[in-house]
C-alpha positions in Angstrom: 200.5 228.0 18.7 197.4 225.8 18.6 194.3 228.2 18.8 191.7 227.8 21.5 188.3 226.7 20.4 186.1 227.2 23.5 183.4 229.8 23.3 182.8 231.1 26.8 182.4 230.7 30.5 179.2 229.2 31.8 177.9 229.8 35.3 174.9 228.8 37.4 172.1 231.2 38.1 172.2 233.3 41.3 168.9 232.0 42.6 166.3 229.5 41.7 162.5 229.4 42.0 161.9 225.7 42.0 164.3 222.8 42.8 165.7 222.8 46.3 169.4 222.3 47.1 172.6 224.1 46.3 173.5 224.7 42.7 176.8 223.4 41.3 178.9 225.2 38.8 179.1 223.6 35.4 182.6 222.6 34.2 183.7 225.1 31.5 184.1 224.1 27.9 187.7 223.1 27.4 190.0 225.5 29.4 187.5 228.3 30.0 187.5 230.0 33.5 185.5 228.3 36.2 182.3 229.7 37.5 182.2 232.2 40.3 180.3 230.1 42.8 176.8 231.4 42.6 174.4 229.8 45.2 170.7 229.0 45.1 167.9 228.9 47.7 165.3 226.5 46.4 161.8 225.5 47.4 161.2 221.9 48.6 160.5 219.3 45.9 160.2 215.6 45.6 163.3 213.5 46.4 163.0 211.7 43.0 163.0 214.9 41.0 165.9 216.3 43.1 168.0 213.1 42.6 167.3 213.2 38.8 168.4 216.8 38.6 171.6 216.2 40.7 172.5 213.2 38.5 172.1 215.3 35.3 174.1 218.0 36.8 177.0 215.7 37.7 176.8 214.0 34.3 177.2 217.5 32.7 180.2 218.3 34.9 182.0 215.1 33.9 181.2 215.7 30.2 178.5 213.1 29.7 176.3 215.5 27.9 173.7 213.0 26.5 173.1 211.5 30.0 172.7 215.1 31.4 170.3 216.0 28.6 168.1 213.0 29.2 168.0 213.8 32.9 167.1 217.5 32.4 164.3 216.6 29.9 162.9 214.1 32.5 162.8 216.9 35.1 161.1 219.3 32.7 158.4 216.8 31.9 157.4 217.1 35.6 158.3 220.8 36.1 158.3 222.6 32.6 158.8 226.0 34.1 161.9 225.1 36.3 164.3 228.0 35.9 167.5 226.1 36.9 166.8 223.1 34.5 166.0 225.4 31.6 169.2 227.4 32.3 171.4 224.4 32.6 169.9 222.7 29.5 170.6 225.9 27.6 174.2 225.7 28.8 174.4 222.0 27.8 173.0 222.7 24.3 175.7 225.4 23.9 178.3 222.8 24.8 176.8 220.5 22.2 177.0 223.3 19.6 173.2 223.1 19.2 172.8 226.8 19.3 169.2 227.2 18.2 168.1 224.9 21.0 170.5 226.7 23.4 168.9 230.1 22.7 165.4 228.7 23.1 166.2 227.3 26.6 168.1 230.3 27.8 165.4 232.7 26.7 162.9 230.5 28.5 165.0 230.9 31.6 165.2 234.7 31.2 161.4 234.9 31.0 161.3 233.4 34.4 164.1 235.6 35.8 164.7 238.6 33.5 167.4 240.1 35.6 169.6 237.1 36.2 173.2 238.1 35.3 174.3 234.4 34.9 171.7 233.7 32.2 172.5 236.9 30.3 176.2 236.0 30.4 175.5 232.5 29.1 173.1 233.7 26.5 175.9 236.1 25.3 178.3 233.1 25.1 175.8 231.2 23.0 175.2 234.1 20.6 178.9 234.6 20.1 179.2 230.9 19.4 176.7 231.5 16.5 178.8 234.4 15.2 176.3 237.0 16.5 178.9 238.8 18.4 177.2 242.2 18.7 174.1 240.6 20.3 176.3 238.4 22.4 178.3 241.4 23.7 175.1 243.2 24.5 173.9 240.3 26.7 177.3 240.1 28.5 177.3 243.8 29.0 173.7 243.5 30.5 175.1 240.8 32.8 177.9 243.1 34.0 175.5 246.0 34.5 173.3 243.8 36.7 176.4 242.6 38.7 179.5 244.9 38.4 181.6 242.4 40.2 180.8 239.5 37.8 184.3 238.4 36.9 183.2 235.7 34.4 181.2 238.3 32.4 184.3 240.5 32.3 186.3 237.6 31.0 183.7 236.7 28.3 183.4 240.3 27.1 187.1 240.4 26.7 187.2 237.2 24.7 184.4 238.3 22.5 186.2 241.6 21.8 189.3 239.6 20.9 187.3 237.4 18.6 186.1 240.5 16.7 189.6 242.0 16.3 189.3 244.4 19.2 192.0 243.0 21.4 193.2 246.4 22.8 189.6 247.1 23.9 189.5 243.7 25.7 192.4 244.3 28.0 190.5 246.5 30.6 187.9 243.7 31.0 190.6 241.1 31.6 192.3 243.4 34.1 189.0 243.8 35.9 188.4 240.1 35.9 191.8 239.5 37.5 191.2 242.2 40.0 187.9 240.5 41.0 189.3 236.9 41.0 193.1 237.1 41.4 193.4 233.4 42.5 191.7 231.9 39.4 194.5 230.6 37.1 192.3 230.4 34.0 191.3 234.1 34.2 194.9 235.0 34.6 195.6 232.9 31.6 193.0 234.6 29.4 194.6 238.0 30.3 198.1 236.7 29.5 197.0 235.5 26.1 195.7 239.0 25.3 198.9 240.6 26.5 200.8 238.1 24.3 198.6 238.9 21.3 199.2 242.6 21.8 203.0 241.9 22.0 203.2 243.3 25.5 205.8 240.5 26.0 207.2 241.4 29.4 203.7 241.8 30.9 202.5 238.6 29.2 205.5 236.7 30.6 204.7 238.0 34.1 201.1 236.9 33.6 202.0 233.4 32.5 204.3 233.2 35.5 201.3 234.0 37.7 199.3 231.3 35.9 201.8 228.5 36.6 202.3 229.8 40.1 198.6 229.2 40.7 198.4 226.1 38.6 201.8 224.4 38.1 200.2 221.8 35.8 198.8 224.3 33.3 200.4 222.9 30.2 199.3 225.6 27.8 200.6 228.4 30.0 204.0 226.7 30.2 204.0 226.3 26.4 203.1 229.9 25.7 205.6 231.0 28.3 208.2 229.0 26.4 207.3 230.7 23.2 207.8 234.2 24.7 211.2 233.1 26.2 212.2 231.8 22.8 211.3 235.1 21.1 213.5 236.8 23.7 216.3 234.4 22.7 216.3 232.9 26.2 216.4 229.4 24.6 217.6 227.5 27.7 214.8 229.0 29.8 212.3 228.4 27.0 213.4 224.7 26.8 212.6 224.3 30.5 209.1 225.7 30.0 208.4 223.4 27.1 209.6 220.4 29.1 207.3 221.4 32.0 204.4 221.6 29.5 205.2 218.1 28.3 205.5 216.8 31.9 202.0 218.3 32.6 200.6 216.8 29.3 202.8 214.2 27.6 200.4 214.1 24.6 200.8 217.9 23.9 202.0 217.8 20.3 202.6 221.6 20.1 204.9 221.5 23.1 206.9 218.7 21.6 207.1 220.7 18.3 208.2 223.9 20.0 210.7 222.0 22.1 212.2 220.6 18.9 212.5 224.1 17.5 214.3 225.4 20.6 216.7 222.4 20.5 217.4 223.3 16.9 218.2 226.9 17.8 220.5 225.6 20.5 222.3 223.4 17.9 221.1 220.1 19.4 219.9 218.8 16.1 219.7 215.0 16.7 217.7 215.6 19.9 215.5 218.1 18.1 214.7 215.5 15.5 213.5 213.1 18.2 211.2 215.8 19.7 209.7 216.7 16.3 209.2 213.0 15.4 207.2 212.7 18.6 205.1 215.8 17.7 204.0 214.3 14.3 203.4 211.0 15.9 200.9 212.6 18.3 199.4 214.9 15.7 200.1 213.8 12.1 198.5 216.9 10.6 200.6 219.5 12.4 202.2 221.4 9.5 204.6 223.6 11.6 206.3 220.4 13.0 207.1 219.2 9.5 208.5 222.6 8.6 210.8 222.7 11.6 211.8 219.1 11.0 212.8 220.2 7.5 215.0 223.0 9.1 216.6 220.4 11.4 217.4 218.1 8.5 218.8 221.0 6.5 221.1 221.7 9.4 222.2 218.1 9.4 223.0 218.3 5.7 220.2 215.9 4.8 218.8 218.3 2.2 216.6 215.9 0.2 214.9 214.6 3.3 214.4 218.2 4.3 212.6 218.9 1.0 210.3 216.0 1.7 209.4 217.5 5.0 208.7 220.9 3.5 206.5 219.2 0.8 204.6 217.4 3.6 204.0 220.7 5.4 202.8 222.3 2.2 200.5 219.4 1.5 198.8 220.1 4.8 198.9 223.9 4.5 199.4 224.9 0.8 199.7 228.6 1.5 202.4 228.1 4.3 204.7 230.9 3.2 207.4 230.1 5.7 207.7 226.5 4.5 207.9 227.7 0.9 210.6 230.1 1.9 212.5 227.4 3.7 212.1 225.0 0.8 213.6 227.6 -1.5 216.6 228.0 0.8 217.2 224.2 0.8 217.0 224.1 -3.0 219.7 226.8 -3.0 221.9 224.6 -0.7 221.4 221.8 -3.3 222.7 224.2 -6.0 219.3 224.4 -7.6 219.4 228.2 -7.7 216.7 229.0 -10.3 214.2 226.7 -8.5 215.1 228.4 -5.2 214.4 231.8 -6.7 211.0 230.7 -7.9 210.1 229.5 -4.4 211.2 232.7 -2.8 209.1 234.6 -5.3 206.1 232.4 -4.4 206.7 233.0 -0.7 206.8 236.8 -1.3 203.6 236.6 -3.3 201.9 235.0 -0.3 203.5 237.2 2.3 204.6 240.5 0.7 205.9 241.8 4.1 207.8 238.6 4.8 211.3 240.0 5.2 212.9 236.5 5.4 211.8 235.6 1.9 213.3 238.8 0.5 216.6 238.0 2.3 216.7 234.4 1.0 215.9 235.7 -2.4 218.9 238.0 -2.2 221.1 235.1 -1.3 219.8 233.0 -4.2 220.4 235.9 -6.6 224.0 236.2 -5.2 224.5 232.6 -5.9 223.3 233.2 -9.5 225.8 236.0 -9.9 223.1 238.7 -10.0 224.2 241.2 -7.2 222.3 244.2 -8.6 219.0 242.4 -8.3 220.1 241.0 -4.9 220.6 244.5 -3.7 217.0 245.4 -4.5 215.8 242.3 -2.7 217.8 242.8 0.5 216.8 246.5 0.6 213.1 245.3 0.7 214.0 242.9 3.5 215.5 245.7 5.5 212.5 248.0 4.7 210.3 245.4 6.4 212.7 244.5 9.3 215.1 247.5 9.8 216.3 246.2 13.1 217.5 242.8 11.8 221.3 242.6 12.1 221.6 239.6 9.8 219.9 241.5 7.0 222.3 244.4 7.4 225.2 242.0 7.3 223.8 240.5 4.0 223.4 244.0 2.7 227.1 244.5 3.2 227.9 241.3 1.4 225.9 242.3 -1.6 227.6 245.7 -1.7 231.0 243.9 -1.5 230.0 241.7 -4.4 229.4 245.0 -6.3 232.9 246.2 -5.3 231.3 249.0 -3.2 233.5 248.2 -0.2 233.3 251.6 1.6 229.5 251.3 1.6 229.6 247.7 2.7 231.5 248.8 5.8 228.6 251.1 6.8 226.2 248.2 6.5 228.4 245.9 8.6 228.8 248.6 11.2 225.0 249.0 11.4 224.7 245.2 11.9 227.1 245.5 14.8 225.2 248.4 16.3 222.0 246.3 16.3 223.7 243.2 17.6 227.0 243.9 19.5 229.4 240.9 19.4 228.0 239.6 16.1 231.1 238.0 14.7 230.2 237.8 11.0 230.0 241.6 10.2 233.1 242.2 12.3 234.9 239.6 10.2 233.5 241.1 7.0 234.8 244.6 8.0 238.2 242.9 8.3 237.8 241.6 4.7 237.0 245.2 3.5 240.0 246.6 5.3 242.4 243.9 4.1 241.2 244.0 0.5 242.2 247.7 0.5 245.5 247.0 2.1 244.5 248.5 5.5 246.4 245.8 7.3 246.6 247.6 10.7 242.9 247.8 10.9 242.1 244.5 9.1 244.2 241.9 11.0 242.8 242.5 14.5 239.3 242.2 13.2 240.3 239.1 11.2 240.3 237.3 14.6 236.5 237.5 14.6 236.6 234.6 12.1 236.2 232.3 15.1 232.8 233.8 15.9 231.3 233.6 12.4 229.8 230.1 12.7 231.7 229.0 9.7 233.3 225.5 9.7 236.8 226.6 10.5 239.2 224.0 11.9 239.2 225.3 15.4 241.3 223.2 17.8 241.2 223.8 21.5 244.7 224.1 23.0 245.7 224.3 26.6 248.6 226.6 25.7 247.9 230.3 25.0 248.0 231.9 21.6 251.3 233.6 20.8 251.0 237.3 20.2 254.5 237.9 18.9 256.1 238.6 22.2 259.7 237.5 22.9 259.8 233.9 23.9 262.4 231.2 24.5 259.7 228.5 24.5 258.5 226.2 21.7 256.0 227.4 19.2 253.3 225.4 17.4 251.9 226.8 14.1 248.8 225.1 12.9 246.7 225.4 9.7 243.1 226.1 10.5 241.7 226.9 7.0 241.3 225.2 3.7 244.4 223.9 1.8 244.6 226.9 -0.6 244.5 229.4 2.4 247.1 227.3 4.2 249.4 227.5 1.2 248.8 231.3 1.1 249.6 231.8 4.8 252.7 229.6 4.6 254.3 232.5 2.5 254.7 234.5 5.8 256.7 231.9 7.7 260.0 233.3 6.6 259.1 236.6 8.2 258.0 234.7 11.3 261.4 233.1 11.7 262.9 236.5 12.2 261.1 236.5 15.5 261.6 232.8 16.5 264.0 230.2 15.3 263.1 227.2 13.1 264.4 224.9 15.8 261.7 226.1 18.2 258.9 225.7 15.7 256.6 222.8 14.9 254.2 223.1 12.0 250.9 221.1 12.0 249.6 221.0 8.5 247.2 219.2 6.2 248.9 215.8 5.4 248.6 216.4 1.6 251.1 219.3 2.0 253.6 217.5 4.2 256.2 216.3 1.6 256.2 219.7 -0.1 256.6 221.8 3.1 259.2 219.5 4.6 261.4 220.1 1.6 260.7 223.8 1.6 261.3 224.6 5.3 264.2 222.6 6.5 264.9 222.7 10.2 261.2 222.8 11.2 259.4 219.9 12.9 256.3 218.8 11.1 253.2 216.8 12.1 249.9 216.1 10.4 247.2 218.5 11.6 245.3 215.7 13.3 248.2 215.4 15.8 248.4 219.1 16.6 247.1 218.7 20.2 249.8 216.1 21.0 252.7 218.5 20.3 254.6 219.7 23.3 254.7 223.5 23.0 254.7 226.6 25.2 252.6 228.8 22.8 250.6 228.3 19.7 249.3 230.3 16.8 246.9 229.6 13.9 248.5 230.1 10.4 245.8 232.7 9.7 246.9 234.9 12.6 250.5 235.2 11.4 249.7 238.1 9.1 248.8 240.3 12.1 252.4 239.9 13.3 254.4 240.2 10.1 252.3 242.0 7.4 251.0 245.1 9.2 251.7 247.4 6.3 252.9 247.4 2.7 256.4 248.1 4.1 256.5 244.7 5.7 256.6 242.8 2.4 260.0 241.5 1.4 261.8 243.7 -1.2 263.0 240.7 -3.1 260.1 238.3 -3.1 260.8 234.7 -4.2 259.0 231.4 -4.3 258.7 229.8 -0.9 257.6 226.3 -1.8 260.1 224.1 -3.6 259.0 221.4 -6.0 260.9 218.1 -6.4 263.4 219.0 -9.2 263.9 215.4 -10.2 260.2 214.9 -10.6 259.9 218.2 -12.5 262.5 217.1 -15.0 260.9 213.7 -15.5 257.5 215.3 -16.1 258.9 217.9 -18.4 260.4 215.2 -20.6 257.1 213.4 -20.7 255.3 216.5 -21.8 257.8 217.9 -24.3 257.2 216.5 -27.8 260.1 218.4 -29.3 257.7 220.5 -31.4 258.5 223.8 -29.6 255.0 224.3 -28.4 254.4 226.3 -25.2 253.3 224.1 -22.3 250.4 225.8 -20.5 249.0 224.2 -17.4 245.2 224.8 -17.2 242.8 224.8 -14.2 239.3 226.2 -14.6 237.1 225.2 -11.7 236.8 225.9 -8.0 234.9 223.3 -6.0 234.7 225.5 -2.9 231.4 225.3 -1.1 231.1 229.0 -1.0 231.4 231.0 -4.2 233.0 228.1 -6.1 230.6 228.4 -9.0 231.2 232.2 -9.3 234.9 231.5 -9.5 234.6 228.7 -12.2 234.6 228.9 -15.9 233.4 226.2 -18.3 236.1 224.5 -20.3 234.0 224.9 -23.4 234.1 228.7 -22.8 237.9 228.6 -23.1 237.9 227.5 -26.7 239.5 230.8 -27.9 242.5 229.8 -25.8 242.4 226.1 -26.5 242.5 226.5 -30.3 245.7 228.6 -30.2 248.4 227.1 -32.5 251.7 226.6 -30.8 250.3 225.8 -27.4 249.8 222.4 -25.7 247.6 222.5 -22.6 248.1 220.4 -19.6 245.3 219.3 -17.2 246.0 220.7 -13.7 242.3 220.6 -12.7 241.5 218.4 -9.6 238.5 216.2 -9.8 237.3 214.0 -12.7 237.8 216.0 -15.9 237.3 213.2 -18.4 233.9 214.3 -19.7 234.9 217.9 -20.3 238.1 217.0 -22.0 236.3 214.5 -24.2 233.7 217.1 -25.2 236.5 219.5 -26.2 238.3 216.8 -28.1 235.1 216.0 -30.0 234.1 219.6 -30.8 237.5 221.1 -31.5 240.0 218.3 -32.0 242.1 219.8 -29.2 243.7 217.2 -26.9 244.4 218.4 -23.3 247.3 216.5 -21.9 246.3 214.5 -18.8 248.7 212.5 -16.7 246.6 209.9 -14.8 249.5 208.9 -12.6 249.7 212.4 -11.0 246.9 212.8 -8.5 246.5 216.5 -8.5 244.2 216.4 -5.5 245.9 214.2 -3.0 249.5 214.5 -4.2 250.3 218.2 -3.7 254.0 217.5 -4.3 253.2 215.9 -7.6 251.0 218.9 -8.6 253.7 221.3 -7.7 256.2 219.4 -9.9 253.6 219.3 -12.8 253.1 223.0 -12.5 256.9 223.6 -12.6 257.1 221.4 -15.6 254.9 223.8 -17.6 256.1 227.0 -19.1 253.0 228.9 -17.8 249.9 228.4 -15.8 246.4 229.7 -16.6 243.9 229.2 -13.7 240.9 230.5 -11.9 241.1 231.3 -8.1 241.6 227.9 -6.5 244.2 225.7 -4.8 246.1 225.4 -8.1 246.5 229.2 -8.2 248.0 229.4 -4.7 250.3 226.5 -5.4 251.5 228.0 -8.7 252.2 231.3 -7.0 254.0 229.6 -4.1 256.4 227.7 -6.4 257.0 230.8 -8.5 255.5 229.6 -11.7 254.5 232.3 -14.3 250.7 232.4 -13.8 247.8 234.2 -15.4 245.0 234.3 -12.8 241.4 234.8 -14.0 239.4 236.4 -11.3 235.6 236.9 -11.0 234.0 240.2 -10.4 234.6 241.4 -6.8 237.5 238.9 -6.6 235.4 236.0 -5.6 235.3 237.4 -2.0 239.0 236.7 -1.5 240.7 239.8 0.0 244.2 238.8 -0.9 243.7 239.6 -4.6 243.0 243.3 -3.4 241.4 245.9 -5.6 242.3 246.9 -9.1 245.8 245.5 -9.1 247.2 243.5 -12.0 250.0 242.2 -9.9 250.1 240.3 -6.6 252.3 241.4 -3.7 251.9 237.8 -2.3 252.8 236.0 -5.6 255.2 238.1 -7.7 255.1 235.6 -10.6 251.4 236.1 -11.0 249.4 238.5 -13.3 245.8 239.2 -12.5 242.8 239.5 -14.9 239.5 240.6 -13.6 235.9 240.3 -14.9 234.4 243.6 -15.9 230.9 242.4 -14.9 229.5 239.4 -13.1 229.5 236.1 -15.0 231.3 237.4 -18.1 234.5 235.5 -18.8 234.8 236.3 -22.5 236.8 239.5 -22.0 239.2 237.9 -19.6 239.7 234.9 -21.9 240.4 237.3 -24.8 243.0 239.2 -22.8 244.7 236.0 -21.6 244.8 234.8 -25.3 246.4 238.0 -26.3 249.1 237.5 -23.6 249.8 234.0 -24.8 250.0 235.1 -28.5 252.4 237.9 -27.5 254.5 235.5 -25.5 254.8 233.1 -28.3 255.6 235.9 -30.8 258.5 237.1 -28.6 259.7 233.5 -28.1 259.9 233.0 -31.8 
């Protein structure tokens, strides 16, 4: 919030000894409370002097301080001992920040009327404006002693106490001021700001409500009210308050900024950007607006533009810890993990109790494959914010990455206690249960995936979700996850067809899989996933929900497991002939990268790190890796002389049928956890799967097992520690050598 800069409430004297006529209250500096309505009884004087005084007074009220000063000086030239003029000239000089002159004039007025509470009050304001708070407070207290019902003095004492770090002591004075003047909006506002500062949020909100009731056009009260509502996560109500602040003052940059932030929190990112652009247009030096604008751009995936915004915020406010923290988070999203970590460390150095920076640091360390350090960082975040449900959820994620699944469940449970209905920890508990084979507990919680905020392919259907009940109607099965997970869940269709016939089922699937699944599941109707909502059906079920119906225990797995996707045999034969040089070498398909947005880097191994495999005699390696692999293959060829077979006419990304045939044309597949692994397992190819520590977060590889109940042709090899592939590669090499020895 933009801080107030006014220094007090000015009022007229209670009585005068010279100029006749009623005194008028001076307009307060900025938004200070108005005067209490003191009146004067004056002695007769000349019409000319009276008119000059009145003109000066009116000039002061409208803010023309120089004209007012000239008028007062003219009156003093005729009547140098005029109490009212000296008093008002002192007030004027305080308004002009000319404090030495203000003190001189106010003290002159006091010599004429030593017990005037208004002058003591205004002298106290001037002294506080000079930083002499102890003397200023003494003068204000003197004013209140002279007039115990002096609301303005109460208000000014309260503000002076706030300025000296004694906000709790100030509250009784504001309470008294409100009691004395309950209908003055500005006094109510001053009290509300103190309650807000003391984090008495319910009371502060009620006080701001009273301010806008008394003055519906009080823009700052609407803005501060919006801030409190936002803190309470009442974002829609908060938005209304900010919009009322803007209606009252369209040039209010802070309100535009805060409106943009609430729109961001509500997910209305393009609209938020418009509001933030308006904020910086009105006030180019407002660092928080650039920071929030950066957050919006991050949410829109415009990460480089977001970095520019954070840089602008930091150019305006170099020690802006939140902007540094957010900049680090954006660097992490760009894959610049080491830079991100440095930024989080910098933010923590500036704000050692800043829990958000510790949490983001933990995430960056996780991305770097350093979960032990991440655990230290997230523990510190929780130490500073023990009631933050998101931190406890992240704590569980770190423990999962360390294979401490039972402990991670306790952290996820704590997150749910703090924030009931929080989908992510509930989903994570399902992962912990499923990875341990606790299917009866895991599958129901797995439905919380729709409440995690992840970009799942949710489609809104008019028809209800099928729960496995007996039905004579038509069923639509549709794939809502990535292509690898779709391949995995297709393995349970055979069990599903024991409950409902092929003829009643339509499968909506990613188009890349259509030729392969059409061959593999005859009798089913197929459509591309984009046409799922056009399918006439009575009930529907996402592919990911089938497991809850047909794999509720280990006993539900088929006794004789076989491949469930069928490659094109003619194409397999053609590819085999192309690859077989007649030299008796073992054909090994190779895939080494995962390009998944989450955890892809942890699951990937560099081709150069696989040289102990690649240099094996008697083996020819075949490129199964999707994406452009030319540079890596060229580097290996140059450094080792090993040529990895690459068939450019087989598009292993878009042509899943072609990839399945190429896999089947090989004798064996060596792969990391990616789409190729699922496809190799689904077509029944002998496969050696290299898994990262903690299984790369994928529950279906389970714990400790060297075999896969989902893919019987697969053998699993796990990292012993995060980031170390050398041991796995050595063990896979031994298996290949052993296989070649037996074959010979």
